[in-house]
C-alpha positions in Angstrom: 0.0 0.0 0.0 1.0 3.6 -0.4 3.1 5.1 2.4 2.5 8.4 4.1 5.7 10.3 3.2 7.5 13.0 5.2 9.8 15.4 3.4 12.4 17.4 5.2 14.1 20.2 3.3 14.3 23.8 2.5 11.2 26.0 2.1 12.2 26.5 -1.5 11.2 22.9 -2.3 7.7 23.6 -0.9 7.4 26.7 -3.1 8.1 24.7 -6.2 4.4 23.9 -6.5 4.6 20.1 -6.5 2.2 19.9 -3.5 -1.6 20.2 -3.7 -4.4 20.4 -1.2 -2.1 21.9 1.4 -2.8 23.1 4.9 -0.5 24.3 7.8 -0.8 22.9 11.3 1.0 23.4 14.6 2.2 20.2 16.2 3.3 20.1 19.8 5.7 17.5 21.0 7.2 16.5 24.4 10.5 18.0 23.1 9.0 21.4 22.2 8.1 22.8 18.8 9.5 21.6 15.5 11.4 24.0 13.2 8.3 25.3 11.5 4.6 24.6 11.1 3.9 21.3 9.4 2.6 21.3 5.9 0.0 18.6 5.1 -0.8 18.0 1.4 -0.6 15.5 -1.4 1.5 14.7 -4.4 -0.8 12.9 -6.7 -2.8 10.6 -4.4 0.0 10.2 -1.9 -0.3 12.0 1.5 2.7 14.3 2.2 3.9 15.9 5.4 6.5 18.6 4.8 8.8 20.3 7.2 11.3 23.1 6.6 14.3 22.0 8.5 15.8 25.4 9.1 12.5 27.3 9.3 10.8 29.0 6.4 13.3 31.9 6.3 16.3 29.7 7.2 16.7 31.2 10.7 17.8 28.1 12.6 21.5 27.0 12.3 22.2 23.2 12.1 23.4 22.8 15.6 20.3 24.5 17.0 17.7 22.5 15.1 15.3 20.7 17.4 15.8 17.4 15.7 13.8 15.4 18.2 10.8 17.6 17.9 11.0 17.5 14.1 11.1 13.7 13.9 8.6 13.2 16.6 6.2 15.6 14.9 6.5 13.7 11.6 5.8 10.4 13.5 2.8 11.9 15.2 1.4 12.9 11.8 1.5 9.3 10.7 4.6 9.4 8.5 6.1 6.0 7.7 8.9 7.0 5.3 11.1 10.1 5.2 12.9 11.8 2.4 15.6 14.1 3.7 16.9 16.6 1.1 19.9 18.8 1.7 22.8 20.6 0.0 26.3 19.0 0.6 29.9 19.6 -0.3 31.9 17.0 -2.2 34.9 15.2 -0.8 35.2 13.1 -3.9 36.6 14.3 -7.3 34.0 12.3 -9.1 31.1 13.9 -7.3 30.8 17.2 -9.0 28.7 20.3 -8.3 25.1 19.8 -9.5 25.4 16.0 -9.1 23.1 14.1 -6.7 24.0 11.6 -4.1 22.0 9.0 -2.3 24.1 8.2 0.8 24.3 4.6 2.0 26.7 5.2 4.9 27.5 8.0 7.3 30.2 9.3 9.7 28.9 11.4 12.6 31.3 14.1 13.8 28.7 16.1 15.7 28.9 16.6 19.5 26.4 19.2 20.6 23.1 17.4 19.7 20.8 15.0 21.5 20.4 12.2 19.0 18.2 9.8 21.0 14.7 9.6 22.3 15.6 7.1 25.0 16.7 8.8 28.2 15.2 9.3 31.7 15.0 5.7 32.7 14.5 3.9 29.4 17.5 2.6 27.4 17.5 1.3 23.9 20.3 0.4 21.5 19.0 0.2 17.9 20.9 -1.5 15.2 22.6 1.1 13.0 25.2 -0.7 10.8 23.3 0.3 7.7 21.8 3.7 8.7 19.7 4.4 5.7 16.7 2.4 4.6 18.0 0.2 1.7 14.6 -0.2 0.1 13.9 3.5 0.0 17.4 4.5 -0.9 17.6 2.0 -3.8 14.3 3.4 -5.1 15.5 7.0 -4.8 18.7 6.1 -6.7 16.6 4.4 -9.5 14.3 7.5 -9.7 17.3 9.8 -10.0 18.7 7.7 -12.8 15.4 7.7 -14.6 15.1 11.5 -14.2 18.4 11.9 -16.1 20.5 13.4 -13.4 24.1 12.4 -12.5 23.7 10.4 -9.3 26.1 8.5 -7.0 26.0 6.3 -3.9 28.4 7.2 -1.1 29.3 8.0 2.5 28.0 11.2 4.1 30.1 12.9 6.8 28.0 15.0 9.2 30.0 17.9 10.7 28.8 20.2 13.5 28.8 23.5 11.7 27.8 26.2 11.3 31.3 27.0 10.1 32.6 25.2 7.0 35.6 22.9 7.2 39.2 23.8 7.6 41.4 22.6 4.8 43.1 20.1 7.2 39.7 18.7 8.2 38.5 18.4 4.6 41.6 16.4 3.7 41.2 14.3 6.8 37.7 13.4 5.9 38.8 12.5 2.4 41.4 10.1 3.9 38.5 8.4 5.6 36.9 7.8 2.2 33.9 10.0 3.0 32.3 11.3 -0.2 30.1 14.2 0.8 29.9 16.5 3.8 26.8 18.2 5.4 25.6 19.4 8.8 22.2 17.8 9.4 21.5 14.3 8.2 23.2 12.1 10.8 21.0 13.3 13.6 17.8 12.9 11.6 18.7 9.4 10.5 19.5 8.2 14.1 16.2 9.5 15.4 14.2 8.2 12.5 15.6 4.7 13.2 14.6 4.9 16.9 11.1 6.1 15.7 10.9 3.1 13.4 10.6 5.1 10.2 12.3 4.4 6.9 14.5 7.3 5.8 16.7 8.1 2.7 18.8 11.1 1.9 18.8 12.9 -1.4 21.8 15.2 -1.3 22.5 17.9 -3.9 26.2 18.6 -4.4 26.9 22.4 -4.4 30.7 22.6 -4.1 34.0 20.8 -3.6 34.3 21.8 0.1 37.8 23.4 0.5 40.2 20.6 -0.3 40.1 21.1 -4.1 43.2 23.0 -5.3 41.7 24.2 -8.6 38.3 25.2 -7.3 37.2 28.3 -5.2 36.8 27.7 -1.5 33.2 27.0 -0.5 31.1 30.1 0.2 27.4 30.7 0.9 27.1 32.5 -2.4 28.4 29.6 -4.4 26.2 27.1 -2.5 23.1 29.1 -3.0 23.7 29.6 -6.7 24.3 25.9 -7.4 21.3 25.0 -5.2 19.1 27.1 -7.3 20.2 25.3 -10.4 19.5 21.9 -8.8 16.1 22.9 -7.4 14.1 22.0 -10.5 15.7 18.6 -10.6 15.1 18.0 -6.9 11.4 18.9 -7.3 11.1 16.5 -10.2 12.8 13.7 -8.4 10.7 14.2 -5.3 7.5 14.2 -7.3 8.4 11.0 -9.1 9.8 9.2 -6.1 6.8 9.9 -3.8 4.4 8.2 -6.2 6.5 5.0 -6.2 6.9 4.6 -2.5 5.1 1.6 -1.0 4.8 0.9 2.7 6.5 -2.3 3.7 5.8 -3.2 7.3 8.4 -6.0 7.1 11.2 -3.6 6.5 13.8 -3.7 9.3 13.4 0.1 9.8 9.8 -0.4 10.8 10.7 -2.9 13.5 13.9 -1.4 14.8 12.9 -1.6 18.4 12.1 -5.3 18.4 15.4 -6.2 19.9 16.7 -2.8 21.0 15.1 -2.2 24.4 17.4 -3.0 27.3 15.0 -1.8 30.0 12.3 -4.4 30.7 8.9 -3.5 29.1 7.2 -4.1 32.5 9.3 -1.4 34.0 8.8 1.0 31.1 5.0 0.7 31.7 5.6 1.7 35.3 7.9 4.6 34.5 5.3 6.1 32.1 7.9 8.2 30.4 5.8 10.6 28.2 8.7 11.3 25.9 8.7 7.8 24.4 5.5 6.1 25.6 3.3 8.4 23.7 4.2 7.2 20.3 7.5 5.5 19.9 6.8 2.5 22.1 3.1 2.2 21.4 3.5 -1.0 19.4 5.6 -2.7 22.1 3.8 -1.8 25.4 0.2 -2.5 24.6 
């Protein structure tokens, strides 16, 4: 059956006109408010829940995003699969500006963010060897190919930000075989796994970071200009992808908590932790 799809991205994607029957709603979560009002709508017959990661006017820096509220809000709206779109820098000579990347691995270099729902008396360790949903990522890659854009698979490195990398850092990450670098995806993917939601990233390459000797160092101006060029392709890809997504309840992402809880379920029921009991453990503590 068709899935209810959440899309995380910039407000520019929402303004591309691919959504119909839209309405804005406020969603309260135990972790505070999400980055922006939630947009409910449709692409074709598929129900969509859209969230502007940095706010509609890009007022929230990556290290200040309320990631837990964002993912929890999507879960509360019934989202089963998430498409996370973002601009990234390239750490790989082959991944050129205006190319697209569907990441299949990640390295998390962030330190200032809370990246779990399970605290305050409840402990869970979800499997994370393969952080992105393989079914959804494979489909996204196929749709990108069909749309005629240059697309790659690779490893995403998530840095803290909001500053860009130093040249030494950029070359270090290249030595680790990371392919692209961004500031948001790792935290979203970790929380989506705990919330038992499928997630894939669709990354738009805007620059070569600062390691490349023959290219200008990364700047906001160059990022925005390339992002504008990619926006039509991104909208086209999202529109085609959403129509092909099917909900698969047997996917490992949808059952990530089955063997993750360390705290006994009987104790969890007694603790009554509203942060997780309200939605995330609903299936397990009936």
